[in-house]
C-alpha positions as CSV (number, residue, x, y, z in Angstrom):
1,M,22.6,96.9,60.5
2,P,24.5,95.1,63.3
3,E,27.0,96.8,65.4
4,I,30.6,96.5,64.2
5,N,33.6,96.6,66.5
6,T,35.9,98.9,64.5
7,E,39.3,99.2,66.2
8,E,40.9,102.6,66.5
9,V,44.6,103.0,65.9
10,L,45.9,105.5,68.5
11,G,48.9,107.7,68.3
12,D,50.6,109.8,65.7
13,V,53.5,107.5,65.0
14,S,53.4,104.9,62.1
15,V,56.0,102.6,60.8
16,Y,56.6,102.3,57.0
17,P,58.9,100.1,54.9
18,V,61.8,102.0,53.4
19,A,62.7,102.1,49.6
20,A,65.7,100.2,48.3
21,S,69.1,101.8,48.5
22,T,67.6,104.6,50.7
23,T,68.8,106.3,53.9
24,I,66.2,108.4,55.7
25,Y,67.7,110.6,58.4
26,K,65.9,111.5,61.7
27,G,64.1,114.9,61.3
28,E,63.6,114.7,57.5
29,I,60.3,115.0,55.8
30,A,59.2,111.4,55.1
31,C,57.2,110.5,52.0
32,I,55.6,107.5,50.4
33,N,56.8,107.0,46.8
34,S,54.8,105.6,43.9
35,S,55.9,102.1,44.8
36,G,54.5,102.4,48.4
37,Y,57.9,102.7,50.1
38,L,59.2,105.5,52.4
39,V,61.7,108.0,51.0
40,A,63.1,111.3,52.1
41,G,61.2,114.4,50.8
42,S,62.6,115.8,47.6
43,K,61.6,117.9,44.6
44,T,59.8,115.0,43.0
45,T,56.3,114.7,41.6
46,G,53.9,112.3,43.2
47,L,55.3,111.9,46.7
48,K,52.9,111.7,49.6
49,A,54.3,113.4,52.7
50,V,53.3,111.4,55.8
51,G,55.3,113.2,58.6
52,I,58.8,113.5,60.1
53,A,61.2,110.6,60.4
54,Q,61.8,109.7,64.0
55,E,65.0,107.7,63.4
56,T,67.8,107.3,60.9
57,V,67.4,104.1,58.8
58,T,69.1,102.6,55.8
59,A,67.5,100.0,53.5
60,V,69.5,97.9,51.0
61,S,66.5,96.2,49.5
62,A,63.0,97.5,49.4
63,G,61.3,96.9,52.7
64,D,64.2,95.3,54.5
65,A,64.2,98.2,57.0
66,S,61.3,100.2,58.4
67,C,61.2,103.8,59.8
68,E,59.0,105.4,62.5
69,V,57.3,108.5,61.2
70,K,55.4,111.0,63.3
71,R,52.4,113.1,62.1
72,G,51.8,116.5,63.6
73,T,52.9,120.1,63.1
74,F,56.6,120.7,62.7
75,L,58.8,123.8,62.0
76,L,60.6,123.5,58.6
77,T,63.0,125.7,56.7
78,N,61.4,128.3,54.4
79,L,62.9,128.4,50.9
80,S,64.3,132.0,50.5
81,T,63.5,132.2,46.8
82,D,59.9,131.0,47.1
83,K,58.9,131.9,50.7
84,V,55.8,130.8,52.4
85,D,54.3,133.7,54.3
86,L,51.3,134.4,56.7
87,A,49.0,134.8,53.7
88,D,49.6,131.1,53.0
89,V,48.2,129.9,56.4
90,G,45.6,127.3,55.7
91,S,47.0,126.5,52.3
92,D,49.3,123.7,51.1
93,C,53.0,124.2,51.0
94,Y,55.4,122.1,48.9
95,I,58.5,120.0,49.4
96,H,61.7,121.5,48.1
97,N,64.0,119.0,49.8
98,S,64.0,116.8,52.9
99,N,63.8,119.7,55.4
100,T,62.7,122.8,53.3
101,V,59.3,123.8,52.0
102,C,58.2,126.5,49.5
103,A,55.1,128.4,48.5
104,T,54.5,127.2,45.0
105,E,54.8,124.0,42.9
106,T,55.8,125.7,39.7
107,E,59.4,124.4,39.2
108,T,60.3,121.5,37.0
109,P,59.9,118.8,38.2
110,S,56.9,120.2,40.1
111,H,56.9,119.8,43.9
112,S,54.8,117.4,45.9
113,V,52.6,118.8,48.7
114,A,54.3,118.8,52.1
115,G,51.3,119.7,54.3
116,V,49.1,122.6,55.4
117,V,50.7,125.9,56.6
118,Q,49.8,126.6,60.2
119,N,52.0,129.6,61.0
120,I,55.3,131.3,60.4
121,I,57.4,131.2,63.5
122,G,60.9,132.8,63.7
123,G,61.1,132.6,59.9
124,K,60.3,128.9,59.8
125,V,57.1,127.3,58.5
126,A,54.9,125.4,60.9
127,V,53.6,122.6,58.6
128,K,50.9,120.2,59.6
129,F,51.2,116.6,58.4
130,N,48.0,114.6,58.6
């Protein structure tokens, strides 16, 4: 087989088009919806968490604005009624809202996966977004 020059995309920041009629605030969990557009994290089935928004952006029409999103490990609020704890390290945690995660996906509608629990620090959850 011949050699192939496969280019590497460096960095942990990506830019995604934002969904119609949507504002994403800096610091929120950023997710791709079923249409392929960026939305803020919420208790919605089928979202794909991609990281933390690095800027505040508002889109009127789908894709007329884009938002920088950073992957990595970030401290998020731990839902008091469904706490993530040290026993959950290495397991998925779930999106409750745009800055809060929880341990289970059992509510209706069920929660989408936020990322993998890395630690509990000062009562907050260290969540890794790949």
